[in-house]
Phi, psi and omega in degrees: 000136180242157178239151180288147176302152183300326180296322179294317179297317181299314182297316180298318180294319182292328184277000175262103185306319184295318183282332185296318180300319179293321181294318179295323178299319178296323181300330185272005179245141178078155181219146174278114188300323186288328186241345180078027180248153179295149174278128181230154178293164185302324181292346179243044182303139172299157176238132180236123176264112191236146169089353182261172171284125183255127176250093184290340184077315180277358181204181182294154179295149176250109184304323175225101188234176179224137173237125181247129178244127180231127179060031179085356181242151176289125181260329182201146173220126181182182178299144182300326185289337186238000181259112182290147179243129178305142184299329183265012184289147168282117183268130175251110183285113183249021180304129180078006183241177181240135179243130180209171181291155174302149184279148181245118180257112185281356184202103181221153175240020179297145178103359176068019184290132176258145178255236182295159178253195186275007186283338183194153181278348183232113185219066183288353179279345184286135179246118181296336182296342179282358182225019181267132175264106185290348178268002177305132182299339179301329179292325178289327174293322177301312179298323178295336177268002178090007179279136180236341178224134180233148163259102184272126189252150158287172182291176186252022182275009181229154172297321174223107187259358174127187187269130175281177174221136177271119189241132172262127189277058171290165170292125193231142171257330178222168180299332180300332180289340179271337193294142172254128186243151172285165179305332179274006178092353180294137177288132182271122183215170173239187177237126182269129174230164180204156169217191185085206188282338184304319186264007178266111181213189176292156178307143015276007178280156180286157179252354181222165176294321181296316179294325178302311181294323180296318180297320179294315179302315181300320180291322178291326175296321176297321179293322177296320178294320179297320178296321178297319179296321177296321179295319178295325182287347179297326179268335182220093183304337180295340180271001184297131177287162173300145181296134180230107185296324178298310185286332176302313180297322181284330174298319177299324176295313181298327182271005177077013180269357179216129181275137172277128173252109194249115173291128172197153181235299186290155181300319181293325177292323177299316181293326176298318177298318179295325176295317179296320177301316181292320183293319188248354171071023181273158173282138182217144166243126179271131186249146180079294175042057182303327181251026179299331181298340179279337186231033182301318179298321179294321177296320179295316180296326180277356183051047185257112179295149180235129173258111192259136170264134180243111179247145185242025178221148180289169179110190181091197186275156183297332179298337182262011185299329182255025172300144180232137175293345179275001182304314180302316181293318181294316179294323178300316181296330179275353180085018179275127177300133183233130167236165174249159173215165181267328191056028183313124022264011177300313171239130181296133181300334180289350183247021186299323181299334181297329178301314179293319181297316180292325178294321177294319177302328182267008171118355178286148179288151179300318183299314181287329178292318177292323176297326180293341176272349191223272190292324179296318177295321177300319179296320181293335175267002183058039180240017185295342176283351185238329187221174171102345179205163177266096180220143178306136180097340179276166179299144181280060177263108190225140173236149179244125183249154179286341181193203182300135185297337182261004178279141186302321187266004179292139180241150169281120182267320180215147174231130181237136176238118180052044177079007179245130179286121182246354175208136177219114184297338178283346177278121184304324180293316177293321183301326178305319183281346175276322188250345181090181184126179184301128179091352183290342179245021181299141180067006185271129183220127183254125176241123178235200183283330191239341183221153171239118190231122171280118187281335183205109180281000000 
């Protein structure tokens, strides 16, 4: 008779939703007197990352530190000499390596998800989660690049292309395994908007920038009217309007319960977004912002966070012709919150660290560049209480690197999500998705605004 390895048992136990809640409840009862950690069953062994340089992001680096994860949550972060490790913990020897939080990608198209269709330029009722393939090989490449949380978007070919989904890259059988939920069980998502040339097409789509903005204003005015009717119906249900899925999503935007993630490149398009933000009072994160360096003071005055794409090769759309690698540095100096994103497959998720490295090369501080890969993105998704840094109480999303995160030859060695290892470069199967080769792009399908591309037949 043989028994499964403890890692296999742990993974199986964690991936059973019904049992996991019970296990976590057990984790929160009882304490180990000697170390101050909860007592947990063997299948939920604590994990301790020991001996490496720890980059918490929210605080100074620890040259020789320890990170302890219990029940999927970070229990302790501190110097190796003074941070106790539970006796039954699985120890991950990180000597000579770097330990930091899992990376947060604020803008990804991994999973082949399609949003709105050609029937209309504004479709806020569409949910990208209804078309994501969780078995898409792109997710395994994301883990190989150290990514643990994604904002998965519909494409940018619409003024309003639908609802994004915030995904935690757990090992998944269905999309439900990826979902991040609020305490009340609500699925956490954003709203994707765009302007510029992407959404300019033949009718019913607009043909100019001015008409694009006019259509958006008209739809938000309809949403405001719908919200007023809902408020009136609170006292008299007979006055309730018929349910409108499009306007429901926009009411959540107007009430600040859903963040707008807005595609834009040119400086004039960026300013149009800021005007709409001012007119309707919604929360917005501006994405791509190729010409943000031209309007950095205006972005600072509007307190508008920017999720920047950093590409290191020529080509792409004419709107991005004046993109600057110094954008991160310029926005940092103005006090504008900056995160980076891959826009995968525009930039391969396995190369996400290059965005920070190139930004530092162009003048951004190292501290803010690393934050832009992690905690800044978490803030833009309003998830900073759960992810983005190594702090007690946050999710146990941890990556182990072979060296400095901004060094060209550094590799992601391991990726952990909520205390479960989801990538190991020493595993031949995982290594395939880190380095490529036959089968590394199986099932991978990229859908964007302008092209639909099968990456590997």
